[in-house]
C-alpha positions, 0 to 999 in steps of 0.5 A, a space after each residue: 074404212 073401218 074405224 074405231 072411235 074412242 070418246 064417242 059420247 063427247 062433242 068431238 066424238 059425236 061429230 066423228 061418228 056423224 061425219 064418218 058415217 056420212 062419208 061411208 065409213 064403217 064406224 065402231 064406238 066403244 062407250 061406257 054408256 052406249 045409251 049416250 050414243 044417239 046415232 043409229 045407222 046400219 054401218 054403226 056398231 056401239 060396244 059397251 066398254 071402258 078404255 081402262 079394261 083391255 078385254 073391251 079394247 080387244 073386242 072393239 079393235 078386232 078388224 079395225 083399220 084406224 082409231 080416232 081418239 077423242 078421249 076426255 073426262 071432266 075430273 079436272 081438279 084432282 090428280 088423274 091418269 085416265 087419259 094416259 092409262 087408257 091411251 097406253 091400253 089402246 096402243 098396246 092392243 093396237 100393236 097386238 091386233 096389227 092396227 097401225 093408224 092412230 089419230 088423237 086429240 090433245 090440246 094447244 098449250 102442251 109440249 112445244 105449243 106451251 103458252 100458245 093457248 092465250 093468256 087466259 089459259 096460260 095464266 089462269 085456266 091451266 095452272 089453277 083448273 086444268 093443271 093435272 088434266 094437262 099433265 096427263 095429256 102431256 104424258 098421253 102425248 109422250 106415250 103416243 110418240 113412243 108407240 111406233 104406230 102411224 100416229 098423228 097428234 091433233 092439238 086444237 085451240 079452244 073448242 066450240 060447238 060451232 058449225 062445220 066450216 071446212 075452212 081452218 088452219 092446221 100445222 105447227 106453230 099455231 095458236 097465240 101467246 095473248 089471244 085464245 084461238 078457237 076451233 069448232 068440234 065439227 071442224 076438228 072431226 072434219 080435219 081428222 077424217 080428212 087426215 085419214 085419207 091424206 096422211 099429211 101428218 104421219 108421226 107428227 103433231 099439228 095444231 088446228 085453229 081458225 
């Protein structure tokens, strides 16, 4: 399958690239700084571009069959719309190009999983550090739901740099009101790539934790 990875220079994005290539996928990465994509492979193509620029997406999405989005940034404190604006651009170009399958990472603690990232996140991290970031993620989810594409929203627990176990829980109702549930970036990538094959959560939201 020909897949486009958005956010390929982040921890989960790097795992999507690595594991996708291991599985035999043809992987294209759109990155603002292509030099930060360290992988090299005959089936890997790295394009310079920004999701806020439609022309870059037009080039990157040509001939693709699916988009795996691990878009993120570290500008947490101030109001932001990078995730929602970038995602809207991706969705618009996908519709024009006839690319229908879209998987996107957001987070537990959003929408009907509110408060399920544990007390530490609910009482401190989200309201005081990630408030604007999570607000933008919520808008991002709303845009995806309205897109009409075959989308899947993946809400992980707290991300770690642990190894791939290939054993985890997924589905609605995950997380915990008191304790913060974890999941490695490697296992989030594993789940997303398997979901491309299995299509268990078409037009639906799933949590993923250990």
